[in-house]
MDTraj code that builds the backbone (N, CA, C; nanometers):
import mdtraj as md
import numpy as np

residues = "MET GLN ASP GLY ALA TYR ALA ASP LEU ALA ASP TYR ILE GLU TYR ALA GLU GLN PHE ALA PRO TYR ASP LEU ILE LEU VAL ASP GLY ARG ALA HIS ASN HIS CYS ILE PRO LYS ALA PHE GLY LEU ILE LYS PRO GLU ARG VAL LEU VAL LEU HIS ASP ALA THR GLY LYS ALA ILE THR SER PRO LEU SER ALA ILE LEU ILE ARG PHE CYS SER VAL ASP THR VAL HIS MET ARG VAL GLY TYR GLY LEU GLU ALA GLU GLU SER LEU PHE LYS LYS SER".split()
xyz = np.array([
    [-0.3238, -0.5260, -1.0598],
    [-0.4675, -0.5214, -1.0759],
    [-0.5043, -0.4037, -1.1652],
    [-0.5810, -0.4294, -1.2689],
    [-0.6283, -0.3233, -1.3554],
    [-0.7426, -0.2505, -1.2860],
    [-0.7470, -0.1197, -1.3038],
    [-0.8526, -0.0415, -1.2418],
    [-0.9867, -0.0757, -1.3048],
    [-1.0744, -0.1398, -1.2291],
    [-1.2084, -0.1694, -1.2767],
    [-1.2216, -0.2936, -1.3627],
    [-1.1188, -0.3794, -1.3699],
    [-1.1276, -0.5008, -1.4513],
    [-1.2259, -0.5995, -1.3875],
    [-1.3149, -0.6564, -1.4690],
    [-1.4172, -0.7471, -1.4185],
    [-1.3561, -0.8631, -1.3404],
    [-1.2521, -0.9225, -1.3928],
    [-1.1905, -1.0391, -1.3274],
    [-1.1426, -1.0059, -1.1866],
    [-1.0933, -0.8846, -1.1674],
    [-1.0446, -0.8442, -1.0362],
    [-1.1569, -0.8112, -0.9381],
    [-1.2740, -0.7774, -0.9900],
    [-1.3837, -0.7298, -0.9062],
    [-1.5088, -0.8178, -0.9142],
    [-1.4970, -0.9365, -0.9679],
    [-1.6135, -1.0234, -0.9916],
    [-1.6934, -1.0503, -0.8642],
    [-1.6283, -1.0797, -0.7550],
    [-1.7011, -1.1062, -0.6297],
    [-1.7821, -0.9836, -0.5876],
    [-1.7239, -0.8660, -0.6006],
    [-1.7909, -0.7412, -0.5664],
    [-1.9100, -0.7164, -0.6584],
    [-1.8900, -0.7331, -0.7882],
    [-1.9936, -0.7064, -0.8881],
    [-2.1109, -0.8031, -0.8736],
    [-2.0847, -0.9280, -0.8458],
    [-2.1889, -1.0312, -0.8415],
    [-2.2535, -1.0470, -0.7040],
    [-2.1999, -0.9836, -0.6005],
    [-2.2488, -1.0004, -0.4643],
    [-2.3973, -0.9649, -0.4496],
    [-2.4403, -0.8607, -0.5153],
    [-2.5777, -0.8106, -0.4987],
    [-2.6841, -0.9060, -0.5522],
    [-2.6469, -0.9980, -0.6396],
    [-2.7447, -1.0894, -0.6991],
    [-2.8221, -1.1686, -0.5933],
    [-2.7581, -1.2037, -0.4849],
    [-2.8211, -1.2894, -0.3840],
    [-2.9347, -1.2210, -0.3092],
    [-2.9448, -1.0875, -0.3179],
    [-3.0479, -1.0138, -0.2453],
    [-3.1532, -0.9504, -0.3372],
    [-3.1433, -0.9721, -0.4660],
    [-3.2335, -0.9099, -0.5637],
    [-3.3747, -0.9670, -0.5489],
    [-3.4765, -0.8947, -0.5920],
    [-3.4727, -0.7668, -0.6638],
    [-3.4706, -0.6473, -0.5683],
    [-3.4348, -0.5315, -0.6243],
    [-3.4182, -0.4098, -0.5459],
    [-3.5167, -0.3013, -0.5889],
    [-3.5483, -0.2134, -0.4931],
    [-3.6265, -0.0936, -0.5225],
    [-3.5362, 0.0216, -0.5641],
    [-3.4137, 0.0222, -0.5115],
    [-3.3191, 0.1297, -0.5376],
    [-3.1793, 0.0703, -0.5453],
    [-3.1043, 0.1150, -0.6439],
    [-2.9636, 0.0738, -0.6554],
    [-2.8799, 0.1996, -0.6740],
    [-2.7736, 0.2115, -0.5943],
    [-2.6767, 0.3195, -0.6057],
    [-2.5492, 0.2600, -0.6633],
    [-2.5019, 0.3158, -0.7747],
    [-2.3786, 0.2683, -0.8368],
    [-2.2710, 0.3750, -0.8209],
    [-2.1596, 0.3348, -0.7641],
    [-2.0458, 0.4234, -0.7430],
    [-1.9206, 0.3368, -0.7482],
    [-1.8084, 0.3970, -0.7734],
    [-1.6826, 0.3234, -0.7649],
    [-1.6277, 0.2788, -0.8983],
    [-1.5161, 0.2079, -0.8882],
    [-1.4414, 0.1685, -1.0078],
    [-1.5159, 0.0719, -1.0973],
    [-1.6041, -0.0069, -1.0435],
    [-1.6703, -0.1116, -1.1221],
    [-1.8006, -0.0648, -1.1854],
    [-1.8229, 0.0662, -1.1950],
    [-1.9514, 0.1145, -1.2451],
    [-1.9828, 0.0653, -1.3860],
    [-1.8818, 0.0490, -1.4710],
    [-1.9074, 0.0011, -1.6070],
    [-1.9607, -0.1422, -1.6086],
    [-1.9342, -0.2178, -1.5040],
    [-1.9862, -0.3544, -1.4930],
    [-2.1141, -0.3589, -1.4100],
    [-2.1244, -0.2702, -1.3124],
    [-2.2390, -0.2724, -1.2205],
    [-2.3668, -0.2175, -1.2822],
    [-2.3570, -0.1200, -1.3701],
    [-2.4781, -0.0629, -1.4298],
    [-2.5524, -0.1654, -1.5150],
    [-2.4864, -0.2378, -1.6052],
    [-2.5605, -0.3422, -1.6782],
    [-2.6171, -0.4485, -1.5848],
    [-2.5428, -0.4845, -1.4816],
    [-2.5898, -0.5828, -1.3830],
    [-2.7129, -0.5293, -1.3111],
    [-2.7137, -0.4000, -1.2792],
    [-2.8244, -0.3380, -1.2058],
    [-2.9558, -0.3497, -1.2814],
    [-2.9515, -0.3410, -1.4132],
    [-3.0759, -0.3481, -1.4910],
    [-3.1501, -0.4785, -1.4651],
    [-3.0782, -0.5867, -1.4489],
    [-3.1410, -0.7153, -1.4227],
    [-3.1793, -0.7368, -1.2771],
    [-3.1292, -0.6541, -1.1869],
    [-3.1530, -0.6733, -1.0436],
    [-3.2582, -0.5794, -0.9856],
    [-3.2937, -0.4762, -1.0592],
    [-3.3861, -0.3754, -1.0065],
    [-3.5279, -0.4034, -1.0566],
    [-3.6244, -0.3773, -0.9687],
    [-3.7653, -0.3978, -1.0041],
    [-3.8100, -0.2941, -1.1068],
    [-3.9131, -0.3260, -1.1878],
    [-3.9680, -0.2252, -1.2799],
    [-4.0176, -0.1033, -1.2027],
    [-4.0090, 0.0118, -1.2648],
    [-4.0551, 0.1383, -1.2081],
    [-3.9761, 0.1799, -1.0840],
    [-3.8547, 0.1288, -1.0684],
    [-3.7709, 0.1648, -0.9545],
    [-3.6516, 0.2476, -1.0012],
    [-3.5688, 0.2921, -0.9083],
    [-3.4684, 0.3944, -0.9385],
    [-3.3253, 0.3424, -0.9273],
    [-3.2443, 0.3820, -1.0247],
    [-3.1003, 0.3601, -1.0255],
    [-3.0351, 0.4967, -1.0061],
    [-2.9430, 0.5075, -0.9112],
    [-2.8700, 0.6318, -0.8882],
    [-2.7261, 0.6084, -0.9317],
    [-2.6786, 0.6932, -1.0199],
    [-2.5394, 0.6865, -1.0655],
    [-2.4659, 0.8028, -1.0014],
    [-2.3801, 0.7728, -0.9035],
    [-2.3082, 0.8758, -0.8292],
    [-2.2005, 0.9401, -0.9148],
    [-2.1960, 1.0729, -0.9092],
    [-2.0915, 1.1515, -0.9751],
    [-2.0779, 1.1128, -1.1220],
    [-2.1912, 1.1121, -1.1902],
    [-2.1947, 1.0648, -1.3291],
    [-2.1055, 1.1439, -1.4224],
    [-2.0920, 1.2746, -1.3997],
    [-2.0094, 1.3544, -1.4901],
    [-1.8624, 1.3204, -1.4754],
    [-1.8231, 1.2602, -1.3640],
    [-1.6837, 1.2241, -1.3433],
    [-1.6491, 1.0857, -1.3959],
    [-1.7466, 1.0128, -1.4470],
    [-1.7244, 0.8766, -1.4927],
    [-1.7185, 0.8712, -1.6453],
    [-1.6362, 0.7826, -1.6957],
    [-1.6293, 0.7616, -1.8399],
    [-1.7434, 0.6682, -1.8787],
    [-1.8479, 0.7225, -1.9392],
    [-1.9623, 0.6422, -1.9809],
    [-1.9332, 0.5901, -2.1215],
    [-1.9150, 0.4609, -2.1328],
    [-1.8802, 0.3997, -2.2603],
    [-2.0043, 0.3841, -2.3474],
    [-1.9846, 0.3626, -2.4764],
    [-2.0980, 0.3439, -2.5679],
    [-2.1867, 0.2270, -2.5278],
    [-2.1317, 0.1093, -2.4941],
    [-2.2192, 0.0007, -2.4498],
    [-2.2963, 0.0378, -2.3234],
    [-2.2348, 0.1141, -2.2358],
    [-2.3011, 0.1562, -2.1131],
    [-2.4136, 0.2536, -2.1443],
    [-2.3944, 0.3413, -2.2397],
    [-2.4995, 0.4334, -2.2819],
    [-2.6209, 0.3571, -2.3322],
    [-2.5984, 0.2479, -2.4025],
    [-2.7091, 0.1662, -2.4534],
    [-2.7901, 0.1064, -2.3383],
    [-2.7250, 0.0712, -2.2285],
    [-2.7963, 0.0205, -2.1106],
    [-2.8764, 0.1329, -2.0462],
    [-2.8157, 0.2497, -2.0300],
    [-2.8843, 0.3602, -1.9633],
    [-3.0059, 0.4082, -2.0411],
    [-3.0081, 0.3880, -2.1723],
    [-3.1241, 0.4254, -2.2525],
    [-3.2453, 0.3417, -2.2117],
    [-3.2227, 0.2241, -2.1572],
    [-3.3326, 0.1388, -2.1121],
    [-3.3941, 0.1905, -1.9821],
    [-3.3298, 0.2891, -1.9212],
    [-3.3833, 0.3582, -1.8048],
    [-3.4323, 0.4956, -1.8501],
    [-3.5266, 0.5518, -1.7822],
    [-3.5756, 0.6860, -1.8103],
    [-3.5029, 0.7820, -1.7166],
    [-3.4341, 0.8810, -1.7718],
    [-3.3643, 0.9786, -1.6873],
    [-3.4675, 1.0602, -1.6105],
    [-3.4515, 1.0661, -1.4804],
    [-3.5486, 1.1334, -1.3948],
    [-3.4994, 1.2709, -1.3542],
    [-3.3771, 1.2787, -1.3045],
    [-3.3291, 1.4050, -1.2498],
    [-3.1793, 1.3958, -1.2273],
    [-3.1179, 1.5113, -1.2117],
    [-2.9794, 1.5205, -1.1692],
    [-2.9779, 1.6101, -1.0462],
    [-2.9178, 1.5616, -0.9409],
    [-2.9159, 1.6337, -0.8138],
    [-2.7714, 1.6709, -0.7820],
    [-2.7482, 1.7986, -0.7583],
    [-2.6151, 1.8447, -0.7190],
    [-2.6156, 1.8643, -0.5681],
    [-2.5148, 1.8109, -0.5023],
    [-2.5087, 1.8205, -0.3568],
    [-2.3720, 1.8691, -0.3127],
    [-2.3697, 1.9460, -0.2060],
    [-2.2452, 1.9827, -0.1408],
    [-2.2277, 1.8809, -0.0287],
    [-2.1203, 1.8039, -0.0342],
    [-2.1036, 1.6922, 0.0589],
    [-2.0061, 1.7219, 0.1728],
    [-1.9600, 1.8433, 0.1815],
    [-1.8687, 1.8794, 0.2897],
    [-1.7274, 1.9020, 0.2418],
    [-1.6507, 1.9735, 0.3199],
    [-1.5103, 2.0040, 0.2883],
    [-1.4957, 2.0686, 0.1508],
    [-1.5986, 2.1426, 0.1084],
    [-1.5927, 2.2095, -0.0215],
    [-1.6133, 2.1175, -0.1397],
    [-1.6456, 1.9920, -0.1149],
    [-1.6651, 1.8964, -0.2234],
    [-1.8098, 1.8977, -0.2712],
    [-1.8274, 1.8753, -0.3987],
    [-1.9610, 1.8649, -0.4548],
    [-1.9745, 1.7314, -0.5242],
    [-2.0963, 1.6811, -0.5289],
    [-2.1229, 1.5543, -0.5962],
    [-2.2453, 1.5713, -0.6841],
    [-2.2544, 1.4879, -0.7832],
    [-2.3709, 1.4880, -0.8705],
    [-2.4298, 1.3483, -0.8716],
    [-2.5587, 1.3401, -0.8471],
    [-2.6283, 1.2129, -0.8506],
    [-2.7244, 1.2169, -0.9690],
    [-2.7132, 1.1231, -1.0605],
    [-2.8054, 1.1134, -1.1730],
    [-2.9041, 1.0020, -1.1434],
    [-3.0325, 1.0340, -1.1493],
    [-3.1374, 0.9386, -1.1163],
    [-3.2013, 0.8852, -1.2431],
    [-3.2158, 0.7543, -1.2501],
    [-3.2772, 0.6885, -1.3651],
    [-3.3872, 0.5960, -1.3140],
    [-3.4982, 0.5903, -1.3847],
    [-3.6082, 0.5038, -1.3463],
    [-3.6206, 0.3933, -1.4500],
    [-3.6288, 0.2692, -1.4028],
    [-3.6427, 0.1563, -1.4944],
    [-3.7845, 0.1555, -1.5483],
    [-3.7966, 0.1513, -1.6801],
    [-3.9297, 0.1513, -1.7409],
    [-3.9836, 0.0102, -1.7573],
])
top = md.Topology()
chain = top.add_chain()
for i, resn in enumerate(residues, 1):
    res = top.add_residue(resn, chain, resSeq=i)
    for name in ("N", "CA", "C"):
        top.add_atom(name, md.element.get_by_symbol(name[0]), res)
traj = md.Trajectory(xyz[None], top)
């Protein structure tokens, strides 16, 4: 299994469609490169997308083009325990 390959994770990536639309979407994990473009179509206007640990993820050029369609709201740094820190990047769909 390739790490993050769409074919391997299709059920996971497409699962959220059945419950859309959303007020808030949190994207984390190996499939983030597939989930972020999917999130744009599933989230209501003027709602928030949270990208967990954004600095640790490889944001590809096509993915950057999707994120431009969201308005960057804030970046929140959190201490999550055991000396670990996380970064949450908040985006609002315009």
